[in-house]
N, CA, C and O of each residue as an XYZ file, in Angstrom:
440
protein
N      43.136     41.195     30.303
C      43.827     39.951     30.022
C      44.666     40.121     28.750
O      44.207     40.705     27.768
N      45.841     39.627     28.779
C      46.752     39.740     27.647
C      46.421     38.691     26.584
O      45.968     37.595     26.914
N      46.642     39.021     25.325
C      46.397     38.066     24.245
C      47.251     36.826     24.436
O      48.432     36.917     24.769
N      46.643     35.670     24.222
C      47.333     34.394     24.389
C      48.048     33.964     23.106
O      49.024     33.215     23.165
N      47.574     34.428     21.958
C      48.116     33.990     20.674
C      48.894     35.129     20.033
O      48.385     36.243     19.908
N      50.112     34.852     19.633
C      50.932     35.827     18.923
C      50.655     35.664     17.428
O      51.192     34.766     16.780
N      49.814     36.542     16.897
C      49.414     36.432     15.498
C      50.588     36.637     14.546
O      50.599     36.081     13.448
N      51.572     37.428     14.956
C      52.764     37.641     14.124
C      53.523     36.324     13.946
O      53.934     35.981     12.837
N      53.705     35.588     15.054
C      54.390     34.293     14.994
C      53.590     33.300     14.154
O      54.162     32.541     13.372
N      52.277     33.307     14.317
C      51.445     32.404     13.526
C      51.618     32.696     12.042
O      51.756     31.773     11.239
N      51.611     33.965     11.675
C      51.787     34.338     10.275
C      53.138     33.928      9.731
O      53.243     33.482      8.588
N      54.174     34.077     10.545
C      55.516     33.670     10.112
C      55.584     32.159      9.894
O      56.226     31.688      8.955
N      54.921     31.409     10.765
C      54.912     29.949     10.617
C      54.146     29.536      9.362
O      54.579     28.638      8.639
N      53.024     30.178      9.104
C      52.244     29.866      7.897
C      53.094     30.152      6.655
O      53.146     29.339      5.733
N      53.754     31.303      6.637
C      54.596     31.674      5.500
C      55.721     30.665      5.293
O      55.956     30.218      4.170
N      56.414     30.306      6.367
C      57.521     29.350      6.270
C      57.046     27.991      5.760
O      57.660     27.411      4.864
N      55.968     27.492      6.323
C      55.442     26.187      5.909
C      54.940     26.216      4.473
O      55.136     25.261      3.721
N      54.288     27.319      4.090
C      53.784     27.431      2.716
C      54.932     27.415      1.724
O      54.861     26.750      0.690
N      55.996     28.152      2.041
C      57.160     28.181      1.141
C      57.866     26.826      1.081
O      58.303     26.400      0.012
N      57.978     26.152      2.218
C      58.594     24.815      2.234
C      57.822     23.840      1.357
O      58.405     22.959      0.726
N      56.502     24.008      1.326
C      55.656     23.135      0.513
C      55.566     23.605     -0.934
O      54.886     22.984     -1.751
N      56.257     24.712     -1.254
C      56.267     25.276     -2.608
C      54.851     25.590     -3.095
O      54.490     25.289     -4.233
N      54.058     26.201     -2.212
C      52.686     26.571     -2.550
C      52.559     28.084     -2.649
O      53.210     28.819     -1.907
N      51.733     28.535     -3.552
C      51.396     29.959     -3.597
C      50.306     30.207     -2.554
O      49.704     29.265     -2.037
N      50.062     31.460     -2.256
C      48.975     31.780     -1.331
C      47.646     31.271     -1.881
O      46.809     30.762     -1.136
N      47.463     31.412     -3.174
C      46.227     30.956     -3.821
C      46.066     29.435     -3.678
O      44.979     28.951     -3.363
N      47.150     28.690     -3.909
C      47.081     27.224     -3.795
C      46.772     26.795     -2.359
O      45.977     25.881     -2.138
N      47.402     27.456     -1.389
C      47.132     27.125      0.008
C      45.687     27.465      0.361
O      45.026     26.707      1.071
N      45.202     28.587     -0.124
C      43.817     28.982      0.130
C      42.846     27.945     -0.423
O      41.859     27.604      0.228
N      43.124     27.447     -1.617
C      42.262     26.420     -2.210
C      42.295     25.139     -1.378
O      41.248     24.551     -1.103
N      43.486     24.706     -0.977
C      43.605     23.484     -0.175
C      42.898     23.604      1.166
O      42.271     22.655      1.637
N      43.005     24.776      1.776
C      42.427     24.973      3.101
C      40.959     25.388      3.043
O      40.257     25.338      4.053
N      40.495     25.795      1.863
C      39.112     26.229      1.734
C      38.845     27.554      2.426
O      37.761     27.776      2.966
N      39.850     28.445      2.407
C      39.684     29.766      3.006
C      40.074     30.829      1.993
O      40.610     30.514      0.931
N      39.808     32.076      2.315
C      40.059     33.190      1.419
C      41.554     33.500      1.315
O      42.277     33.406      2.307
N      42.015     33.866      0.127
C      43.411     34.226     -0.102
C      43.808     35.414      0.769
O      44.926     35.462      1.281
N      42.902     36.367      0.938
C      43.216     37.543      1.755
C      43.486     37.174      3.209
O      44.277     37.840      3.878
N      42.845     36.132      3.701
C      43.100     35.675      5.069
C      44.548     35.229      5.201
O      45.218     35.567      6.177
N      45.030     34.476      4.230
C      46.417     34.013      4.256
C      47.370     35.194      4.109
O      48.369     35.280      4.823
N      47.068     36.091      3.198
C      47.902     37.264      2.992
C      48.019     38.091      4.267
O      49.120     38.479      4.659
N      46.898     38.360      4.908
C      46.906     39.160      6.147
C      47.622     38.439      7.283
O      48.320     39.067      8.079
N      47.447     37.122      7.360
C      48.165     36.349      8.379
C      49.667     36.479      8.198
O      50.395     36.773      9.146
N      50.123     36.257      6.971
C      51.560     36.285      6.694
C      52.163     37.676      6.894
O      53.328     37.794      7.274
N      51.394     38.713      6.645
C      51.890     40.083      6.839
C      51.771     40.549      8.278
O      52.325     41.585      8.644
N      51.056     39.795      9.093
C      50.890     40.160     10.490
C      49.823     41.196     10.736
O      49.809     41.823     11.795
N      48.919     41.397      9.779
C      47.861     42.392      9.946
C      46.531     41.765     10.360
O      45.571     42.482     10.642
N      46.468     40.450     10.398
C      45.243     39.757     10.820
C      45.207     39.754     12.341
O      46.143     39.278     12.983
N      44.142     40.278     12.915
C      44.044     40.421     14.369
C      43.608     39.141     15.070
O      44.020     38.876     16.200
N      42.773     38.344     14.399
C      42.279     37.102     15.002
C      41.908     36.112     13.910
O      41.727     36.485     12.751
N      41.798     34.856     14.291
C      41.445     33.808     13.347
C      40.504     32.840     14.046
O      40.789     32.368     15.146
N      39.400     32.552     13.410
C      38.428     31.618     13.974
C      39.003     30.198     13.973
O      39.983     29.917     13.283
N      38.389     29.319     14.745
C      38.887     27.953     14.917
C      38.850     27.151     13.619
O      39.806     26.443     13.304
N      37.761     27.255     12.865
C      37.637     26.435     11.650
C      38.713     26.760     10.613
O      39.353     25.834     10.116
N      38.947     28.037     10.259
C      40.029     28.321      9.307
C      41.400     27.919      9.857
O      42.270     27.502      9.093
N      41.599     28.040     11.165
C      42.857     27.618     11.772
C      43.060     26.121     11.574
O      44.142     25.686     11.179
N      42.030     25.335     11.846
C      42.122     23.881     11.682
C      42.356     23.502     10.219
O      43.140     22.599      9.927
N      41.685     24.185      9.312
C      41.860     23.893      7.884
C      43.285     24.216      7.418
O      43.878     23.468      6.640
N      43.825     25.339      7.905
C      45.204     25.699      7.569
C      46.171     24.654      8.084
O      47.088     24.245      7.373
N      45.969     24.222      9.320
C      46.856     23.223      9.917
C      46.858     21.930      9.096
O      47.916     21.363      8.823
N      45.678     21.476      8.709
C      45.582     20.255      7.902
C      46.257     20.452      6.549
O      47.012     19.590      6.097
N      45.988     21.575      5.908
C      46.555     21.843      4.581
C      48.080     21.944      4.629
O      48.755     21.603      3.657
N      48.625     22.410      5.751
C      50.076     22.559      5.881
C      50.737     21.337      6.523
O      51.964     21.268      6.598
N      49.943     20.383      6.981
C      50.484     19.155      7.549
C      51.073     19.328      8.938
O      52.015     18.626      9.304
N      50.524     20.259      9.718
C      50.996     20.482     11.085
C      49.794     20.525     12.021
O      48.648     20.506     11.571
N      50.058     20.583     13.315
C      48.966     20.698     14.272
C      48.579     22.161     14.444
O      49.376     23.064     14.187
N      47.353     22.379     14.880
C      46.913     23.738     15.185
C      47.748     24.300     16.339
O      48.018     25.500     16.383
N      48.154     23.437     17.267
C      49.011     23.874     18.378
C      50.323     24.462     17.882
O      50.826     25.436     18.442
N      50.871     23.870     16.836
C      52.114     24.406     16.278
C      51.879     25.798     15.687
O      52.657     26.719     15.936
N      50.818     25.948     14.913
C      50.524     27.256     14.322
C      50.267     28.307     15.402
O      50.637     29.470     15.241
N      49.635     27.898     16.497
C      49.328     28.819     17.584
C      50.537     29.162     18.448
O      50.487     30.102     19.242
N      51.629     28.402     18.296
C      52.808     28.652     19.107
C      52.793     27.921     20.428
O      53.662     28.146     21.270
N      51.814     27.041     20.627
C      51.732     26.251     21.856
C      52.761     25.129     21.825
O      53.352     24.778     22.846
N      52.959     24.582     20.651
C      53.903     23.488     20.438
C      55.087     24.055     19.663
O      54.902     24.712     18.638
N      56.297     23.806     20.144
C      57.487     24.410     19.543
C      57.891     23.757     18.223
O      58.341     24.450     17.310
N      57.745     22.470     18.109
C      58.189     21.755     16.911
C      57.022     21.051     16.243
O      56.041     20.684     16.889
N      57.150     20.872     14.934
C      56.148     20.079     14.226
C      56.428     18.621     14.522
O      57.584     18.197     14.506
N      55.396     17.851     14.791
C      55.593     16.442     15.097
C      54.943     15.540     14.069
O      55.052     14.318     14.162
N      54.280     16.110     13.107
C      53.666     15.292     12.068
C      54.748     14.842     11.099
O      55.842     15.405     11.070
N      54.444     13.854     10.330
C      55.399     13.215      9.423
C      56.271     14.204      8.664
O      57.487     14.235      8.856
N      55.672     14.995      7.821
C      56.439     15.938      7.006
C      55.511     16.999      6.450
O      54.289     16.850      6.450
N      56.116     18.061      5.981
C      55.361     19.100      5.306
C      54.858     18.539      3.985
O      55.578     17.787      3.327
N      53.641     18.886      3.580
C      53.131     18.351      2.321
C      54.046     18.675      1.144
O      54.613     19.763      1.054
N      54.171     17.713      0.261
C      54.997     17.908     -0.932
C      54.213     18.706     -1.957
O      52.984     18.645     -1.975
N      54.902     19.455     -2.812
C      54.185     20.203     -3.838
C      53.467     19.266     -4.789
O      54.001     18.233     -5.193
N      52.244     19.643     -5.141
C      51.450     18.808     -6.045
C      50.837     19.680     -7.117
O      49.637     19.591     -7.377
N      51.621     20.502     -7.729
C      51.100     21.402     -8.753
C      50.461     20.588     -9.879
O      51.044     19.647    -10.417
N      49.236     20.997    -10.207
C      48.579     20.359    -11.336
C      47.711     19.168    -10.975
O      47.012     18.647    -11.844
N      47.729     18.713     -9.714
C      46.851     17.606     -9.344
C      46.444     17.752     -7.881
O      47.169     18.332     -7.073
N      45.296     17.225     -7.567
C      44.790     17.267     -6.199
C      45.327     16.064     -5.431
O      45.485     14.984     -6.000
N      45.604     16.242     -4.158
C      45.981     15.116     -3.319
C      44.791     14.196     -3.175
O      43.663     14.652     -2.989
N      45.041     12.901     -3.262
C      43.962     11.942     -3.166
C      43.390     11.891     -1.754
O      42.205     11.606     -1.584
N      44.207     12.162     -0.737
C      43.743     12.064      0.636
C      43.169     13.363      1.188
O      42.644     13.369      2.302
N      43.250     14.445      0.455
C      42.727     15.723      0.922
C      41.344     15.948      0.334
O      41.195     16.119     -0.876
N      40.315     15.946      1.209
C      38.966     16.158      0.675
C      38.787     17.609      0.241
O      39.423     18.506      0.794
N      37.932     17.842     -0.739
C      37.694     19.222     -1.165
C      36.985     19.986     -0.059
O      36.273     19.381      0.743
N      37.161     21.296      0.004
C      36.469     22.075      1.032
C      34.971     22.037      0.794
O      34.525     21.927     -0.348
N      34.188     22.127      1.865
C      32.736     22.081      1.684
C      32.247     23.281      0.889
O      32.805     24.376      0.965
N      31.193     23.046      0.127
C      30.616     24.124     -0.674
C      29.973     25.151      0.249
O      29.318     24.803      1.231
N      30.174     26.423     -0.087
C      29.584     27.478      0.722
C      28.219     27.823      0.140
O      28.083     28.075     -1.057
N      27.225     27.830      0.996
C      25.897     28.204      0.546
C      25.161     28.890      1.689
O      25.461     28.670      2.863
N      24.209     29.710      1.329
C      23.417     30.445      2.302
C      22.310     29.552      2.837
O      21.671     28.815      2.087
N      22.097     29.627      4.123
C      20.973     28.919      4.715
C      19.715     29.739      4.475
O      19.720     30.959      4.634
N      18.650     29.070      4.095
C      17.392     29.780      3.902
C      16.587     29.690      5.188
O      16.596     28.673      5.881
N      15.899     30.766      5.485
C      15.080     30.809      6.693
C      13.606     30.714      6.313
O      13.161     31.285      5.317
N      12.875     29.988      7.126
C      11.449     29.899      6.907
C      10.784     31.125      7.524
O      11.179     31.574      8.600
N       9.778     31.663      6.844
C       9.099     32.818      7.430
C       8.352     32.396      8.692
O       7.801     31.298      8.766
N       8.343     33.281      9.671
C       7.626     32.982     10.906
C       6.381     33.864     10.992
O       6.364     35.002     10.523
N       5.375     33.315     11.589
C       4.120     34.065     11.751
C       4.291     35.101     12.837
O       4.885     34.826     13.879
N       3.774     36.286     12.599
C       3.831     37.358     13.588
C       2.505     37.417     14.298
O       1.456     37.545     13.667
N       2.551     37.322     15.618
C       1.295     37.301     16.375
C       0.809     38.687     16.720
O      -0.235     38.834     17.355
């Protein structure tokens, strides 16, 4: 089966939207709650795949639909690309969830 998602196109769209919003890779990573290297690899076209959660977070942070980033939808239909907000957090953008390790309870061995 042939790949359904063109990762090169997705990376180009992320780069274009990030630049339009006047965001650095680091700023976009913070807004989306994902690693800077993920954004870097996407934009360079070296990222082979992307899980659903980081894709959704990127779409929200860039103000577009996940369908647009995936190339399913040709045009952005949301209001506008987010405006630059250097130095302050958007009031409507919640912070990314804190990352923590789940602890496992020991199990009895029979």
